[in-house]
PAFIKE-332436 format. One record per atom (N, C-alpha, C): residue number from 1; residue in three letters; atom name; x, y, z. Coordinates in pm, whole numbers, plus 50000, padded with zeros to 5 digits. Example, Ala and Ser with C-alpha at 12.3 -4.5 7.8 and 13.67 -1.06 7.14 Angstrom:
PAFIKE-332436
(site 1,"ala","N",(51319,49431,50780)),
(site 1,"ala","CA",(51230,49550,50780)),
(site 1,"ala","C",(51320,49670,50780)),
(site 2,"ser","N",(51285,49775,50708)),
(site 2,"ser","CA",(51367,49894,50714)),
(site 2,"ser","C",(51290,50003,50787)),
***
This chain:
PAFIKE-332436
(site 1,"met","N",(50073,49870,50004)),
(site 1,"met","CA",(49991,50002,50003)),
(site 1,"met","C",(50077,50120,50006)),
(site 2,"lys","N",(50189,50117,50074)),
(site 2,"lys","CA",(50280,50235,50086)),
(site 2,"lys","C",(50342,50265,49941)),
(site 3,"asn","N",(50386,50151,49868)),
(site 3,"asn","CA",(50442,50178,49739)),
(site 3,"asn","C",(50333,50237,49645)),
(site 4,"leu","N",(50210,50181,49649)),
(site 4,"leu","CA",(50112,50239,49566)),
(site 4,"leu","C",(50081,50389,49600)),
(site 5,"leu","N",(50087,50433,49728)),
(site 5,"leu","CA",(50065,50561,49757)),
(site 5,"leu","C",(50187,50644,49705)),
(site 6,"ser","N",(50299,50599,49703)),
(site 6,"ser","CA",(50424,50676,49667)),
(site 6,"ser","C",(50425,50693,49509)),
(site 7,"ile","N",(50369,50577,49438)),
(site 7,"ile","CA",(50371,50587,49303)),
(site 7,"ile","C",(50241,50695,49250)),
(site 8,"ala","N",(50128,50682,49320)),
(site 8,"ala","CA",(50024,50768,49295)),
(site 8,"ala","C",(50070,50924,49316)),
(site 9,"thr","N",(50149,50954,49415)),
(site 9,"thr","CA",(50199,51073,49453)),
(site 9,"thr","C",(50291,51128,49348)),
(site 10,"leu","N",(50381,51045,49286)),
(site 10,"leu","CA",(50481,51069,49192)),
(site 10,"leu","C",(50410,51113,49069)),
(site 11,"val","N",(50301,51022,49025)),
(site 11,"val","CA",(50228,51048,48911)),
(site 11,"val","C",(50154,51179,48913)),
(site 12,"trp","N",(50100,51203,49030)),
(site 12,"trp","CA",(50015,51333,49046)),
(site 12,"trp","C",(50111,51457,49039)),
(site 13,"leu","N",(50236,51427,49079)),
(site 13,"leu","CA",(50333,51554,49057)),
(site 13,"leu","C",(50388,51566,48920)),
(site 14,"leu","N",(50410,51457,48844)),
(site 14,"leu","CA",(50476,51461,48715)),
(site 14,"leu","C",(50374,51475,48610)),
(site 15,"val","N",(50244,51438,48618)),
(site 15,"val","CA",(50148,51481,48508)),
(site 15,"val","C",(50138,51622,48468)),
(site 16,"pro","N",(50114,51711,48553)),
(site 16,"pro","CA",(50110,51850,48521)),
(site 16,"pro","C",(50244,51902,48472)),
(site 17,"ala","N",(50354,51848,48516)),
(site 17,"ala","CA",(50484,51901,48460)),
(site 17,"ala","C",(50514,51844,48319)),
(site 18,"ile","N",(50471,51730,48289)),
(site 18,"ile","CA",(50472,51684,48152)),
(site 18,"ile","C",(50393,51730,48061)),
(site 19,"ala","N",(50268,51769,48106)),
(site 19,"ala","CA",(50173,51834,48029)),
(site 19,"ala","C",(50207,51966,47978)),
(site 20,"ser","N",(50277,52038,48077)),
(site 20,"ser","CA",(50318,52183,48032)),
(site 20,"ser","C",(50443,52185,47956)),
(site 21,"cys","N",(50494,52074,47928)),
(site 21,"cys","CA",(50626,52068,47834)),
(site 21,"cys","C",(50579,52068,47693)),
(site 22,"gln","N",(50501,52162,47648)),
(site 22,"gln","CA",(50466,52162,47497)),
(site 22,"gln","C",(50576,52243,47435)),
(site 23,"ser","N",(50620,52175,47318)),
(site 23,"ser","CA",(50718,52239,47241)),
(site 23,"ser","C",(50659,52352,47160)),
(site 24,"ala","N",(50751,52455,47128)),
(site 24,"ala","CA",(50696,52558,47059)),
(site 24,"ala","C",(50697,52516,46908)),
(site 25,"pro","N",(50610,52574,46818)),
(site 25,"pro","CA",(50616,52523,46675)),
(site 25,"pro","C",(50748,52569,46622)),
(site 26,"val","N",(50806,52474,46526)),
(site 26,"val","CA",(50931,52487,46449)),
(site 26,"val","C",(50892,52583,46347)),
(site 27,"thr","N",(50984,52688,46336)),
(site 27,"thr","CA",(50968,52785,46217)),
(site 27,"thr","C",(51093,52803,46146)),
(site 28,"val","N",(51098,52844,46041)),
(site 28,"val","CA",(51220,52864,45955)),
(site 28,"val","C",(51238,53015,45947)),
(site 29,"lys","N",(51345,53070,45980)),
(site 29,"lys","CA",(51385,53201,45966)),
(site 29,"lys","C",(51398,53235,45817)),
(site 30,"pro","N",(51304,53328,45775)),
(site 30,"pro","CA",(51314,53376,45622)),
(site 30,"pro","C",(51439,53426,45587)),
(site 31,"gly","N",(51495,53401,45467)),
(site 31,"gly","CA",(51607,53448,45420)),
(site 31,"gly","C",(51680,53362,45307)),
(site 32,"gln","N",(51796,53387,45275)),
(site 32,"gln","CA",(51864,53304,45173)),
(site 32,"gln","C",(51963,53200,45251)),
(site 33,"tyr","N",(51961,53087,45182)),
(site 33,"tyr","CA",(52036,52986,45253)),
(site 33,"tyr","C",(52130,52915,45136)),
(site 34,"arg","N",(52238,52848,45171)),
(site 34,"arg","CA",(52308,52770,45082)),
(site 34,"arg","C",(52264,52629,45093)),
(site 35,"ala","N",(52260,52555,44979)),
(site 35,"ala","CA",(52217,52418,44973)),
(site 35,"ala","C",(52318,52344,44885)),
(site 36,"val","N",(52324,52212,44902)),
(site 36,"val","CA",(52398,52140,44820)),
(site 36,"val","C",(52327,52005,44784)),
(site 37,"leu","N",(52324,51983,44662)),
(site 37,"leu","CA",(52258,51854,44597)),
(site 37,"leu","C",(52366,51752,44572)),
(site 38,"lys","N",(52361,51645,44643)),
(site 38,"lys","CA",(52457,51540,44617)),
(site 38,"lys","C",(52423,51466,44494)),
(site 39,"thr","N",(52512,51458,44388)),
(site 39,"thr","CA",(52488,51389,44256)),
(site 39,"thr","C",(52609,51285,44243)),
(site 40,"arg","N",(52593,51209,44146)),
(site 40,"arg","CA",(52701,51105,44117)),
(site 40,"arg","C",(52828,51174,44066)),
(site 41,"gly","N",(52809,51305,44006)),
(site 41,"gly","CA",(52909,51394,43951)),
(site 41,"gly","C",(52986,51472,44061)),
(site 42,"gly","N",(52928,51461,44180)),
(site 42,"gly","CA",(52989,51562,44274)),
(site 42,"gly","C",(52870,51647,44339)),
(site 43,"asp","N",(52910,51723,44429)),
(site 43,"asp","CA",(52820,51833,44487)),
(site 43,"asp","C",(52794,51942,44395)),
(site 44,"leu","N",(52646,51977,44401)),
(site 44,"leu","CA",(52594,52091,44311)),
(site 44,"leu","C",(52545,52197,44407)),
(site 45,"pro","N",(52615,52302,44443)),
(site 45,"pro","CA",(52568,52395,44532)),
(site 45,"pro","C",(52465,52495,44457)),
(site 46,"phe","N",(52386,52541,44540)),
(site 46,"phe","CA",(52287,52648,44481)),
(site 46,"phe","C",(52218,52718,44606)),
(site 47,"gly","N",(52148,52820,44572)),
(site 47,"gly","CA",(52095,52895,44690)),
(site 47,"gly","C",(51949,52873,44695)),
(site 48,"leu","N",(51891,52909,44807)),
(site 48,"leu","CA",(51753,52891,44854)),
(site 48,"leu","C",(51701,53013,44898)),
(site 49,"asp","N",(51601,53084,44861)),
(site 49,"asp","CA",(51544,53178,44914)),
(site 49,"asp","C",(51404,53126,44980)),
(site 50,"ile","N",(51401,53138,45111)),
(site 50,"ile","CA",(51273,53087,45180)),
(site 50,"ile","C",(51210,53204,45259)),
(site 51,"gln","N",(51078,53196,45225)),
(site 51,"gln","CA",(50991,53316,45275)),
(site 51,"gln","C",(50866,53247,45334)),
(site 52,"ser","N",(50805,53304,45443)),
(site 52,"ser","CA",(50688,53276,45507)),
(site 52,"ser","C",(50566,53278,45405)),
(site 53,"ala","N",(50472,53180,45397)),
(site 53,"ala","CA",(50361,53199,45303)),
(site 53,"ala","C",(50248,53238,45375)),
(site 54,"gly","N",(50259,53362,45429)),
(site 54,"gly","CA",(50148,53421,45496)),
(site 54,"gly","C",(50124,53390,45638)),
(site 55,"lys","N",(50002,53370,45685)),
(site 55,"lys","CA",(49986,53339,45824)),
(site 55,"lys","C",(49997,53193,45872)),
(site 56,"asp","N",(50028,53094,45785)),
(site 56,"asp","CA",(50045,52959,45805)),
(site 56,"asp","C",(50183,52948,45833)),
(site 57,"thr","N",(50210,52920,45964)),
(site 57,"thr","CA",(50351,52904,46034)),
(site 57,"thr","C",(50435,52779,45973)),
(site 58,"lys","N",(50361,52689,45895)),
(site 58,"lys","CA",(50420,52565,45854)),
(site 58,"lys","C",(50440,52549,45711)),
(site 59,"thr","N",(50403,52664,45628)),
(site 59,"thr","CA",(50424,52648,45480)),
(site 59,"thr","C",(50505,52764,45447)),
(site 60,"tyr","N",(50603,52754,45360)),
(site 60,"tyr","CA",(50693,52849,45304)),
(site 60,"tyr","C",(50693,52841,45160)),
(site 61,"thr","N",(50722,52959,45108)),
(site 61,"thr","CA",(50758,52964,44947)),
(site 61,"thr","C",(50904,52967,44934)),
(site 62,"val","N",(50955,52880,44844)),
(site 62,"val","CA",(51099,52856,44808)),
(site 62,"val","C",(51121,52879,44684)),
(site 63,"phe","N",(51234,52948,44652)),
(site 63,"phe","CA",(51283,52977,44521)),
(site 63,"phe","C",(51436,52921,44520)),
(site 64,"ala","N",(51482,52848,44420)),
(site 64,"ala","CA",(51610,52801,44404)),
(site 64,"ala","C",(51679,52918,44335)),
(site 65,"leu","N",(51807,52949,44383)),
(site 65,"leu","CA",(51889,53059,44329)),
(site 65,"leu","C",(52008,53006,44260)),
(site 66,"asn","N",(52043,53044,44147)),
(site 66,"asn","CA",(52163,52996,44068)),
(site 66,"asn","C",(52199,53106,43985)),
(site 67,"gly","N",(52286,53171,44028)),
(site 67,"gly","CA",(52334,53308,43955)),
(site 67,"gly","C",(52223,53409,43948)),
(site 68,"asn","N",(52191,53452,43840)),
(site 68,"asn","CA",(52070,53543,43829)),
(site 68,"asn","C",(51940,53472,43818)),
(site 69,"glu","N",(51940,53339,43806)),
(site 69,"glu","CA",(51817,53251,43801)),
(site 69,"glu","C",(51739,53257,43943)),
(site 70,"arg","N",(51612,53256,43926)),
(site 70,"arg","CA",(51532,53250,44038)),
(site 70,"arg","C",(51404,53154,43999)),
(site 71,"leu","N",(51411,53031,44049)),
(site 71,"leu","CA",(51328,52925,44001)),
(site 71,"leu","C",(51242,52892,44123)),
(site 72,"pro","N",(51096,52895,44099)),
(site 72,"pro","CA",(50993,52868,44203)),
(site 72,"pro","C",(51001,52731,44229)),
(site 73,"met","N",(50997,52696,44355)),
(site 73,"met","CA",(50972,52543,44397)),
(site 73,"met","C",(50841,52527,44445)),
(site 74,"asp","N",(50803,52395,44465)),
(site 74,"asp","CA",(50673,52358,44517)),
(site 74,"asp","C",(50669,52415,44662)),
(site 75,"pro","N",(50548,52450,44710)),
(site 75,"pro","CA",(50544,52496,44853)),
(site 75,"pro","C",(50612,52407,44952)),
(site 76,"ala","N",(50674,52461,45042)),
(site 76,"ala","CA",(50762,52384,45134)),
(site 76,"ala","C",(50687,52380,45265)),
(site 77,"thr","N",(50685,52275,45344)),
(site 77,"thr","CA",(50637,52241,45484)),
(site 77,"thr","C",(50739,52205,45573)),
(site 78,"val","N",(50704,52246,45696)),
(site 78,"val","CA",(50799,52211,45809)),
(site 78,"val","C",(50743,52080,45884)),
(site 79,"gln","N",(50833,51988,45900)),
(site 79,"gln","CA",(50784,51872,45971)),
(site 79,"gln","C",(50882,51833,46080)),
(site 80,"gly","N",(50859,51843,46196)),
(site 80,"gly","CA",(50973,51831,46287)),
(site 80,"gly","C",(51072,51928,46271)),
(site 81,"asp","N",(51203,51882,46270)),
(site 81,"asp","CA",(51317,51975,46263)),
(site 81,"asp","C",(51357,51998,46100)),
(site 82,"ser","N",(51276,51944,46009)),
(site 82,"ser","CA",(51316,51968,45870)),
(site 82,"ser","C",(51220,52028,45782)),
(site 83,"ile","N",(51275,52082,45659)),
(site 83,"ile","CA",(51187,52152,45581)),
(site 83,"ile","C",(51184,52073,45445)),
(site 84,"gly","N",(51062,52040,45392)),
(site 84,"gly","CA",(51079,51956,45266)),
(site 84,"gly","C",(50994,52034,45155)),
(site 85,"phe","N",(51047,52012,45032)),
(site 85,"phe","CA",(50960,52074,44922)),
(site 85,"phe","C",(51011,51976,44812)),
(site 86,"gln","N",(50935,51990,44706)),
(site 86,"gln","CA",(50964,51909,44581)),
(site 86,"gln","C",(51032,52017,44468)),
(site 87,"cys","N",(51120,51962,44387)),
(site 87,"cys","CA",(51173,52032,44296)),
(site 87,"cys","C",(51114,51993,44152)),
(site 88,"pro","N",(51039,52077,44084)),
(site 88,"pro","CA",(50965,52028,43968)),
(site 88,"pro","C",(51056,52033,43832)),
(site 89,"tyr","N",(51173,52069,43877)),
(site 89,"tyr","CA",(51274,52074,43753)),
(site 89,"tyr","C",(51371,51960,43745)),
(site 90,"leu","N",(51367,51879,43843)),
(site 90,"leu","CA",(51473,51756,43841)),
(site 90,"leu","C",(51382,51641,43830)),
(site 91,"asn","N",(51434,51552,43736)),
(site 91,"asn","CA",(51398,51410,43712)),
(site 91,"asn","C",(51462,51314,43795)),
(site 92,"pro","N",(51384,51251,43885)),
(site 92,"pro","CA",(51462,51161,43985)),
(site 92,"pro","C",(51520,51047,43923)),
(site 93,"asn","N",(51491,51017,43790)),
(site 93,"asn","CA",(51561,50889,43723)),
(site 93,"asn","C",(51696,50910,43675)),
***
């Protein structure tokens, strides 16, 4: 009975603490970034311009930058600690 009471007390103290540990939503700081695409021929560096897509904190507008070229990418989304987007200009084959 003493062990059960100790466990119940511990749970009673930990549940509010765990419930209050909500992580803040992950966001990406808008700006220009350097990216590298790994290819069989070696690294292919290029720039990325990432901007927030309005009020949605998980969706971003992304442009690939290569010299004076500014190529729009599909909308990017944040999942966990990563940002993902599709590149309509590359054939995966």
